[in-house]
C-alpha positions as CSV (number, residue, x, y, z in Angstrom):
1,M,15.8,13.1,-0.2
2,R,13.3,10.4,-0.1
3,L,11.1,8.4,-2.3
4,D,7.4,10.3,-1.9
5,H,5.0,8.6,-4.4
6,I,4.4,7.0,-7.7
7,S,2.1,8.1,-10.4
8,Y,0.0,5.7,-12.4
9,V,-2.0,7.1,-15.4
10,A,-5.5,5.9,-16.6
11,S,-8.2,7.9,-18.7
12,H,-10.9,10.1,-17.5
13,E,-13.3,7.2,-18.5
14,Q,-11.3,4.4,-16.9
15,I,-9.9,5.9,-13.9
16,S,-12.6,4.7,-11.6
17,D,-11.9,0.9,-12.6
18,V,-8.1,1.6,-12.5
19,V,-8.4,2.8,-8.7
20,N,-10.9,-0.1,-7.8
21,R,-8.4,-2.7,-9.4
22,I,-5.4,-1.4,-7.9
23,G,-7.0,-0.6,-4.4
24,S,-8.2,-4.2,-4.1
25,Q,-4.8,-5.5,-5.2
26,I,-3.0,-3.8,-2.5
27,K,-6.1,-3.7,0.1
28,T,-6.1,-0.1,0.6
29,A,-8.8,2.5,-0.2
30,F,-8.0,5.2,-2.6
31,V,-9.5,8.9,-1.9
32,D,-10.6,11.5,-4.0
33,G,-7.3,13.6,-4.4
34,G,-9.5,16.5,-6.1
35,I,-8.3,18.6,-9.4
36,H,-4.8,20.2,-10.3
37,P,-6.0,23.4,-11.8
38,K,-2.7,24.6,-13.1
39,F,-2.4,21.0,-14.8
40,G,-5.4,19.9,-16.2
41,T,-5.7,16.8,-14.2
42,R,-7.1,14.9,-11.3
43,N,-6.1,12.3,-9.0
44,F,-7.1,9.7,-6.4
45,T,-4.3,8.6,-4.0
46,A,-3.6,5.7,-1.8
47,P,-1.2,5.6,1.2
48,L,1.6,3.4,1.7
49,M,4.3,2.6,4.3
50,N,7.2,5.0,5.0
51,G,5.4,7.9,4.3
52,Q,4.7,7.0,0.4
53,Y,1.4,7.0,-1.4
54,I,0.3,6.0,-5.1
55,E,-1.6,8.5,-7.2
56,V,-3.9,7.4,-10.3
57,V,-4.1,10.4,-12.4
58,C,-5.8,11.5,-15.4
59,P,-6.2,14.1,-17.9
60,L,-9.1,16.6,-18.3
61,D,-10.8,18.4,-20.8
62,H,-9.0,21.4,-19.8
63,P,-6.5,23.9,-21.9
64,A,-3.9,23.5,-19.0
65,T,-3.8,19.9,-20.1
66,E,-2.4,20.8,-23.3
67,T,0.1,23.6,-22.4
68,N,1.6,22.0,-18.9
69,P,4.4,19.6,-19.0
70,F,3.0,17.5,-16.3
71,G,-0.6,17.6,-17.8
72,Q,0.9,16.7,-21.4
73,A,2.7,13.7,-20.1
74,V,-0.5,12.5,-18.7
75,K,-2.5,13.2,-21.6
76,K,0.1,11.4,-23.8
77,R,0.2,8.2,-21.6
78,A,-3.4,7.9,-21.4
79,S,-3.7,8.1,-25.1
80,I,-1.6,4.9,-25.3
81,G,-3.5,3.0,-22.6
82,G,-2.1,4.4,-19.3
83,G,0.2,3.0,-16.8
84,W,3.0,3.4,-14.7
85,L,4.0,7.3,-15.2
86,F,6.9,8.9,-12.9
87,L,9.0,8.3,-9.7
88,V,8.6,11.5,-7.3
89,L,11.2,12.3,-4.9
90,A,10.7,14.5,-2.1
91,T,13.1,17.0,-0.6
92,S,13.3,19.3,2.2
93,D,15.4,22.2,0.0
94,I,14.3,22.0,-3.5
95,S,16.8,25.3,-4.2
96,I,19.8,22.6,-4.2
97,E,18.0,21.0,-7.4
98,E,17.4,24.2,-8.9
99,K,21.0,25.2,-8.5
100,K,21.9,21.9,-10.2
101,K,19.5,22.2,-13.3
102,G,20.1,26.0,-13.4
103,R,16.2,27.0,-13.3
104,K,13.8,27.8,-10.7
105,S,11.1,25.1,-9.5
106,V,7.3,25.6,-10.2
107,N,4.7,26.0,-7.8
108,G,2.1,23.1,-7.5
109,L,-1.5,23.3,-6.4
110,R,-4.1,20.8,-5.8
111,R,-7.6,21.6,-4.5
112,K,-9.2,18.5,-2.2
113,P,-12.9,17.7,-2.7
114,D,-13.4,19.0,1.1
115,G,-11.9,22.3,0.1
116,E,-8.5,21.7,1.5
117,F,-5.3,22.9,-0.7
118,L,-2.2,21.0,-0.9
119,K,1.0,23.0,-2.1
120,W,4.3,22.2,-3.4
121,K,7.2,23.0,-5.4
122,Q,8.3,20.8,-8.2
123,I,11.1,20.5,-10.7
124,G,12.5,18.3,-13.6
125,V,9.2,17.2,-15.2
126,L,10.6,18.1,-18.4
127,D,13.7,15.9,-17.7
128,S,11.3,12.8,-16.8
129,M,9.5,13.3,-19.7
130,E,12.6,13.1,-22.0
131,N,14.0,10.2,-19.8
132,P,10.8,8.4,-18.1
133,E,13.6,6.7,-15.7
134,I,14.4,9.7,-13.9
135,P,12.2,10.9,-10.9
136,Y,11.2,14.4,-10.8
137,I,11.8,16.2,-7.5
138,I,9.2,18.1,-5.5
139,E,9.4,20.0,-2.2
140,W,5.9,20.1,0.0
141,A,4.7,23.4,1.3
142,S,1.8,21.8,3.0
143,S,1.8,19.4,6.0
144,N,-1.4,17.1,5.1
145,H,0.9,14.9,3.2
146,P,-1.4,12.5,1.0
147,S,0.3,9.3,2.8
148,Q,-1.9,10.4,5.9
149,D,-5.4,10.1,3.9
150,G,-6.0,6.7,5.2
151,I,-4.7,3.6,6.6
152,P,-1.4,2.4,4.6
153,K,-1.2,-1.6,4.5
154,A,1.3,-2.2,1.7
155,K,4.9,-1.1,1.0
156,V,6.9,-0.9,-2.2
157,I,10.1,-3.3,-2.3
158,E,10.9,-3.1,-6.0
159,I,10.7,-1.2,-8.9
160,E,11.2,-2.5,-12.2
161,L,12.7,-0.1,-14.8
162,N,13.5,-0.2,-18.6
163,T,16.5,1.5,-19.6
164,I,18.1,2.7,-22.9
165,N,20.6,4.8,-21.0
166,E,24.1,3.4,-20.3
167,Q,24.4,6.0,-17.2
168,M,21.3,5.1,-15.4
169,S,23.2,2.3,-13.3
170,E,25.4,4.8,-12.1
171,Y,22.7,7.3,-11.7
172,Y,20.6,5.0,-9.4
173,A,23.7,3.7,-7.5
174,I,24.3,7.4,-6.4
175,E,20.9,8.0,-5.8
176,Q,20.0,4.9,-3.6
177,S,22.9,5.8,-1.4
178,R,21.3,9.0,-0.4
179,I,17.4,8.3,-0.9
180,E,15.4,6.9,2.2
181,H,13.2,4.1,1.7
182,I,13.9,3.6,-1.7
183,P,13.3,0.0,-2.5
184,S,15.2,-2.5,-4.9
185,L,15.7,-1.5,-8.4
186,K,15.5,-3.8,-11.1
187,L,17.2,-2.7,-14.2
188,N,16.4,-3.8,-17.8
189,K,19.2,-2.4,-19.7
190,G,18.8,-1.6,-23.7
191,T,15.1,-2.3,-23.3
192,E,12.2,-0.1,-24.6
193,P,10.1,1.5,-24.0
194,S,12.2,3.2,-21.1
195,G,10.3,3.9,-17.7
196,I,8.5,2.0,-14.9
197,Q,7.5,-1.5,-16.1
198,S,6.1,-2.5,-12.9
199,I,6.0,-1.9,-8.8
200,T,6.0,-4.8,-6.4
201,F,4.4,-4.7,-3.3
202,L,4.5,-6.4,0.1
203,L,1.2,-6.8,1.6
204,G,1.6,-8.9,4.8
205,D,3.6,-11.8,3.5
206,E,2.4,-11.8,0.0
207,T,4.1,-10.0,-3.0
208,I,2.0,-8.4,-5.2
209,E,3.3,-7.2,-8.9
210,I,1.4,-4.3,-10.5
211,V,2.2,-3.5,-14.1
């Protein structure tokens, strides 16, 4: 298991400004990631060190945005001004998570502007919607990982989370012991709204906090 990527939400009208702002902060160019037809969203991605990446995602005016859990989560976050949404972990065997949760994963698909497809399986988005402190899990079926789109210059060194769940400290203590390249976690206990509050990056000798 490893930290794969972090999602940041913007409205459709603001996504270009957000991509330019974050890209300039981490000195890394975003690329157009294309559309998630099943989710009713589109994204731009920027590579990070350790095989990770950031996606800036926005909702589309599409029926799937209303019916798919990920599309619903993105639209809801965009409606209150956007910001960090989910942590996403990658596994090489998602069947382990399927057994834990007692349900099957769902297929994900994204078509890039050049016509290339990215495919994966994911599980746990509904859990993350109920509790934004908890990451969801994916297993990539494609070898063309988004972290390969460009040259990474920054790496994640700290994730600040608000938590209203007393069990989160124990949860992340366990997760940190088994997740590759997991950064330092700063937990603000008993603080709302729950979920990601900021991400701190290291760019050369400079630290950059993005809220």
